ROZADREN-723933 format. One record per atom (N, C-alpha, C): residue in one letter; atom name; x, y, z. Coordinates in Angstrom, 3 decimals. Atoms other than C-alpha are relative to their C-alpha. Layout:
ROZADREN-723933
{code a	site CA	X X	Y Y	Z Z}
...
end
This chain:
ROZADREN-723933
{code m	site N	X -0.897	Y 1.166	Z -0.097}
{code m	site CA	X 3.629	Y 14.908	Z 17.493}
{code m	site C	X -0.707	Y -1.321	Z -0.288}
{code f	site N	X 0.884	Y 1.121	Z 0.188}
{code f	site CA	X 0.633	Y 12.850	Z 17.149}
{code f	site C	X 0.184	Y -0.375	Z -1.751}
{code f	site N	X -0.083	Y 0.844	Z 1.455}
{code f	site CA	X 1.368	Y 12.629	Z 13.177}
{code f	site C	X 0.994	Y -0.364	Z -0.442}
{code t	site N	X -1.662	Y 1.230	Z 0.460}
{code t	site CA	X 4.707	Y 11.744	Z 13.279}
{code t	site C	X 0.037	Y -1.197	Z 0.396}
{code k	site N	X 0.214	Y 1.708	Z -0.188}
{code k	site CA	X 3.792	Y 8.672	Z 15.001}
{code k	site C	X -0.947	Y -0.646	Z -0.463}
{code a	site N	X 0.986	Y 0.683	Z 1.051}
{code a	site CA	X 1.229	Y 8.121	Z 13.086}
{code a	site C	X -0.214	Y -0.403	Z -1.434}
{code g	site N	X -0.526	Y 0.314	Z 1.009}
{code g	site CA	X 2.920	Y 8.440	Z 10.148}
{code g	site C	X 0.697	Y -1.003	Z -0.145}
{code s	site N	X -0.989	Y 1.260	Z 0.344}
{code s	site CA	X 5.799	Y 6.087	Z 11.047}
{code s	site C	X -1.247	Y -1.283	Z 0.561}
{code i	site N	X 0.690	Y 1.218	Z -0.123}
{code i	site CA	X 3.247	Y 3.443	Z 12.275}
{code i	site C	X -0.314	Y -0.538	Z -1.533}
{code l	site N	X 0.869	Y 0.020	Z 1.406}
{code l	site CA	X 1.231	Y 4.308	Z 9.268}
{code l	site C	X 1.666	Y -0.952	Z -0.878}
{code a	site N	X -0.985	Y -0.365	Z 0.530}
{code a	site CA	X 4.755	Y 3.644	Z 7.339}
{code a	site C	X 0.435	Y -1.834	Z 0.292}
{code w	site N	X -0.598	Y 1.633	Z -0.321}
{code w	site CA	X 5.986	Y -0.005	Z 9.039}
{code w	site C	X -1.766	Y -1.321	Z -0.494}
{code l	site N	X 1.546	Y 0.790	Z 0.324}
{code l	site CA	X 1.822	Y -1.125	Z 8.178}
{code l	site C	X -0.066	Y -0.234	Z -1.817}
{code i	site N	X 0.155	Y -0.099	Z 1.642}
{code i	site CA	X 2.266	Y -0.310	Z 4.771}
{code i	site C	X 1.603	Y -0.823	Z -0.564}
{code f	site N	X -1.311	Y 0.363	Z 0.749}
{code f	site CA	X 6.191	Y -1.207	Z 3.699}
{code f	site C	X 0.410	Y -2.102	Z 0.986}
{code v	site N	X -0.463	Y 1.475	Z -0.259}
{code v	site CA	X 6.157	Y -4.750	Z 6.010}
{code v	site C	X -1.060	Y -0.997	Z -0.444}
{code p	site N	X 0.936	Y 0.618	Z 0.859}
{code p	site CA	X 3.241	Y -6.377	Z 4.383}
{code p	site C	X 0.067	Y 0.075	Z -0.953}
{code s	site N	X -0.500	Y -0.261	Z 1.522}
{code s	site CA	X 4.569	Y -5.326	Z 1.125}
{code s	site C	X 0.908	Y -0.747	Z -0.246}
{code v	site N	X -1.220	Y 0.708	Z 0.747}
{code v	site CA	X 7.652	Y -6.929	Z 1.203}
{code v	site C	X -0.302	Y -1.641	Z 0.247}
{code v	site N	X 0.407	Y 1.282	Z -0.177}
{code v	site CA	X 6.350	Y -9.817	Z 2.580}
{code v	site C	X -0.586	Y -1.071	Z -0.708}
{code c	site N	X 0.531	Y 0.693	Z 1.020}
{code c	site CA	X 4.070	Y -10.709	Z 0.050}
{code c	site C	X 0.821	Y -0.031	Z -1.391}
{code y	site N	X -1.232	Y 0.449	Z 1.021}
{code y	site CA	X 6.636	Y -10.401	Z -2.380}
{code y	site C	X 0.954	Y -0.541	Z -0.224}
{code t	site N	X -0.771	Y 1.076	Z -0.433}
{code t	site CA	X 8.961	Y -12.080	Z -1.340}
{code t	site C	X -0.797	Y -1.336	Z 0.090}
{code v	site N	X 0.558	Y 1.493	Z 0.051}
{code v	site CA	X 6.407	Y -14.999	Z -1.439}
{code v	site C	X -0.659	Y -0.558	Z -1.012}
{code i	site N	X 0.055	Y 0.412	Z 1.369}
{code i	site CA	X 5.507	Y -14.659	Z -4.585}
{code i	site C	X 1.137	Y -0.306	Z -0.676}
{code q	site N	X -1.181	Y 0.521	Z 0.653}
{code q	site CA	X 9.312	Y -14.327	Z -5.761}
{code q	site C	X 0.403	Y -1.473	Z 0.295}
{code v	site N	X -0.825	Y 1.332	Z -0.596}
{code v	site CA	X 10.139	Y -17.968	Z -3.574}
{code v	site C	X -1.001	Y -1.126	Z -1.207}
{code a	site N	X 1.007	Y 1.269	Z 0.249}
{code a	site CA	X 6.739	Y -19.418	Z -4.871}
{code a	site C	X 0.386	Y 0.182	Z -1.835}
{code a	site N	X -0.081	Y 0.066	Z 1.792}
{code a	site CA	X 7.649	Y -18.212	Z -8.859}
{code a	site C	X 1.567	Y -0.691	Z -0.313}
{code i	site N	X -1.424	Y 0.549	Z -0.026}
{code i	site CA	X 11.706	Y -19.291	Z -7.798}
{code i	site C	X -0.532	Y -1.586	Z 0.022}
{code s	site N	X 0.615	Y 1.553	Z -0.112}
{code s	site CA	X 10.284	Y -22.929	Z -7.026}
{code s	site C	X -0.944	Y -0.244	Z -0.562}
{code g	site N	X 0.967	Y 0.861	Z 0.700}
{code g	site CA	X 7.989	Y -23.564	Z -9.745}
{code g	site C	X -1.551	Y -0.083	Z 0.923}
{code k	site N	X 0.921	Y 0.341	Z -0.485}
{code k	site CA	X 5.378	Y -23.445	Z -7.507}
{code k	site C	X -1.155	Y 1.205	Z 0.268}
{code l	site N	X 1.016	Y -0.604	Z 0.727}
{code l	site CA	X 3.320	Y -20.542	Z -8.990}
{code l	site C	X -1.382	Y -0.332	Z 0.156}
{code p	site N	X 2.136	Y 0.860	Z 0.362}
{code p	site CA	X -0.098	Y -22.643	Z -9.826}
{code p	site C	X -0.215	Y -0.187	Z 1.309}
{code d	site N	X 0.298	Y 0.359	Z -1.495}
{code d	site CA	X -0.125	Y -24.000	Z -6.415}
{code d	site C	X -0.513	Y 0.906	Z 0.741}
{code l	site N	X 0.171	Y -1.236	Z -0.385}
{code l	site CA	X 0.102	Y -20.492	Z -5.339}
{code l	site C	X -1.405	Y 0.272	Z -0.382}
{code a	site N	X 1.567	Y 0.038	Z -0.005}
{code a	site CA	X -2.575	Y -19.573	Z -7.302}
{code a	site C	X -1.093	Y -0.173	Z 0.636}
{code e	site N	X 1.390	Y 1.121	Z -0.458}
{code e	site CA	X -4.889	Y -22.270	Z -6.443}
{code e	site C	X -0.558	Y 0.133	Z 1.384}
{code a	site N	X 0.404	Y -0.162	Z -1.379}
{code a	site CA	X -4.670	Y -21.776	Z -2.769}
{code a	site C	X -0.151	Y 1.665	Z -0.024}
{code m	site N	X 0.212	Y -1.436	Z 0.041}
{code m	site CA	X -4.431	Y -17.702	Z -3.027}
{code m	site C	X -1.168	Y 0.525	Z -0.667}
{code g	site N	X 1.135	Y -0.316	Z 1.002}
{code g	site CA	X -7.139	Y -17.313	Z -5.570}
{code g	site C	X 0.928	Y 0.968	Z -0.878}
{code p	site N	X -0.417	Y -0.922	Z 0.881}
{code p	site CA	X -6.461	Y -14.920	Z -8.692}
{code p	site C	X -0.148	Y 1.448	Z 0.554}
{code r	site N	X -0.051	Y -1.830	Z -0.743}
{code r	site CA	X -6.984	Y -11.497	Z -6.603}
{code r	site C	X 1.360	Y -0.271	Z 0.227}
{code f	site N	X -1.576	Y -0.270	Z -0.706}
{code f	site CA	X -3.437	Y -12.320	Z -4.752}
{code f	site C	X 0.879	Y 0.681	Z -0.867}
{code l	site N	X -1.194	Y 0.159	Z 1.489}
{code l	site CA	X -1.529	Y -12.812	Z -7.699}
{code l	site C	X -0.553	Y 1.358	Z -0.708}
{code a	site N	X 0.204	Y -1.237	Z 1.219}
{code a	site CA	X -3.435	Y -9.993	Z -9.761}
{code a	site C	X 0.613	Y 1.415	Z 0.994}
{code s	site N	X -0.428	Y -1.228	Z -0.384}
{code s	site CA	X -2.287	Y -7.521	Z -7.078}
{code s	site C	X 1.558	Y 0.398	Z -0.055}
{code s	site N	X -1.423	Y -0.370	Z -0.242}
{code s	site CA	X 1.235	Y -8.231	Z -7.374}
{code s	site C	X 1.022	Y 0.960	Z -0.368}
{code g	site N	X -0.225	Y -0.615	Z 0.133}
{code g	site CA	X 2.102	Y -5.771	Z -9.411}
{code g	site C	X -0.152	Y 1.634	Z 0.989}
{code t	site N	X 0.141	Y -1.203	Z -0.636}
{code t	site CA	X 1.340	Y -3.085	Z -6.353}
{code t	site C	X 0.873	Y 0.176	Z 1.321}
{code f	site N	X -0.790	Y -0.138	Z -1.777}
{code f	site CA	X 3.649	Y -4.220	Z -3.893}
{code f	site C	X 1.148	Y 1.330	Z -0.101}
{code f	site N	X -1.343	Y -0.551	Z -0.141}
{code f	site CA	X 6.669	Y -2.433	Z -5.184}
{code f	site C	X -1.000	Y 1.680	Z 0.499}
{code e	site N	X 0.786	Y -1.002	Z -0.488}
{code e	site CA	X 3.920	Y 0.583	Z -4.763}
{code e	site C	X 0.222	Y 0.202	Z 1.511}
{code g	site N	X -0.317	Y -0.347	Z -1.390}
{code g	site CA	X 3.617	Y -0.160	Z -1.322}
{code g	site C	X 1.201	Y 0.338	Z 0.679}
{code i	site N	X -1.242	Y 0.115	Z -0.579}
{code i	site CA	X 7.034	Y -0.537	Z -0.643}
{code i	site C	X 0.633	Y 1.490	Z -0.218}
{code a	site N	X -0.435	Y -1.246	Z 0.635}
{code a	site CA	X 7.523	Y 3.003	Z -2.184}
{code a	site C	X -0.636	Y 1.003	Z 0.808}
{code i	site N	X 0.687	Y -0.710	Z -0.632}
{code i	site CA	X 4.576	Y 4.437	Z -0.183}
{code i	site C	X 0.229	Y -0.069	Z 1.484}
{code g	site N	X -0.573	Y 0.322	Z -1.606}
{code g	site CA	X 5.898	Y 2.771	Z 3.490}
{code g	site C	X 1.319	Y 1.022	Z -0.212}
{code v	site N	X -1.313	Y -0.478	Z -0.154}
{code v	site CA	X 9.399	Y 4.336	Z 2.543}
{code v	site C	X -0.556	Y 1.300	Z -0.013}
{code a	site N	X 0.647	Y -1.825	Z -0.482}
{code a	site CA	X 7.736	Y 7.953	Z 2.032}
{code a	site C	X -0.281	Y 0.181	Z 0.779}
{code f	site N	X 0.505	Y 0.492	Z -1.310}
{code f	site CA	X 6.173	Y 7.404	Z 4.822}
{code f	site C	X 0.792	Y 0.679	Z 1.479}
{code g	site N	X -0.933	Y -0.057	Z -1.162}
{code g	site CA	X 8.746	Y 6.849	Z 7.273}
{code g	site C	X 0.758	Y 0.638	Z -0.489}
{code i	site N	X -0.716	Y -0.973	Z 0.355}
{code i	site CA	X 11.230	Y 9.495	Z 5.220}
{code i	site C	X -1.028	Y 1.336	Z 0.629}
{code a	site N	X 0.793	Y -1.028	Z -0.632}
{code a	site CA	X 8.212	Y 12.110	Z 6.010}
{code a	site C	X -0.047	Y -0.068	Z 1.832}
{code s	site N	X -0.028	Y 0.419	Z -1.395}
{code s	site CA	X 8.207	Y 10.903	Z 9.895}
{code s	site C	X 0.950	Y 0.575	Z 0.244}
{code e	site N	X -1.818	Y -0.793	Z -0.191}
{code e	site CA	X 12.084	Y 11.396	Z 9.931}
{code e	site C	X 0.205	Y 1.171	Z 0.201}
{code i	site N	X 0.140	Y -1.584	Z 0.352}
{code i	site CA	X 11.612	Y 14.891	Z 8.603}
{code i	site C	X -0.209	Y 1.334	Z 1.146}
{code s	site N	X 0.575	Y -0.848	Z -1.491}
{code s	site CA	X 9.117	Y 15.589	Z 11.579}
{code s	site C	X 0.616	Y 0.113	Z 1.224}
{code r	site N	X -0.357	Y 0.121	Z -1.132}
{code r	site CA	X 10.681	Y 14.071	Z 13.823}
{code r	site C	X 1.456	Y 0.912	Z 0.562}
{code t	site N	X -1.096	Y -0.589	Z 0.349}
{code t	site CA	X 13.754	Y 15.935	Z 13.145}
{code t	site C	X -0.416	Y 1.577	Z 0.249}
{code v	site N	X 0.349	Y -1.493	Z -0.156}
{code v	site CA	X 12.173	Y 19.688	Z 12.725}
{code v	site C	X -0.566	Y 0.176	Z 1.469}
{code a	site N	X 0.850	Y -0.182	Z -1.256}
{code a	site CA	X 10.291	Y 19.064	Z 15.915}
{code a	site C	X 1.243	Y -0.033	Z 1.254}
{code a	site N	X -1.054	Y -0.338	Z -1.325}
{code a	site CA	X 13.688	Y 18.211	Z 17.935}
{code a	site C	X 0.835	Y 1.042	Z -0.057}
{code k	site N	X -0.867	Y -1.100	Z 0.562}
{code k	site CA	X 15.322	Y 21.431	Z 16.466}
{code k	site C	X -0.910	Y 0.822	Z 1.080}
{code d	site N	X 0.383	Y -0.876	Z -0.413}
{code d	site CA	X 12.790	Y 23.725	Z 18.130}
{code d	site C	X -0.115	Y -0.108	Z 1.325}
end
């Protein structure tokens, strides 16, 4: 049960920040304030924007795996 709970917590810890950062980038791009964000956050923050989808996908994968584990453990 430890790994099920740890997987669920890990899924949320990966998924939520990825979605929040992706939303910040999109809002800044739509509002035209992306250059201001680049000055405030630095180029490294914006260079990692391509990995937000990977973070979302990994978070969903960990969430699905923990739900499968929880379901299998409940059947025993």
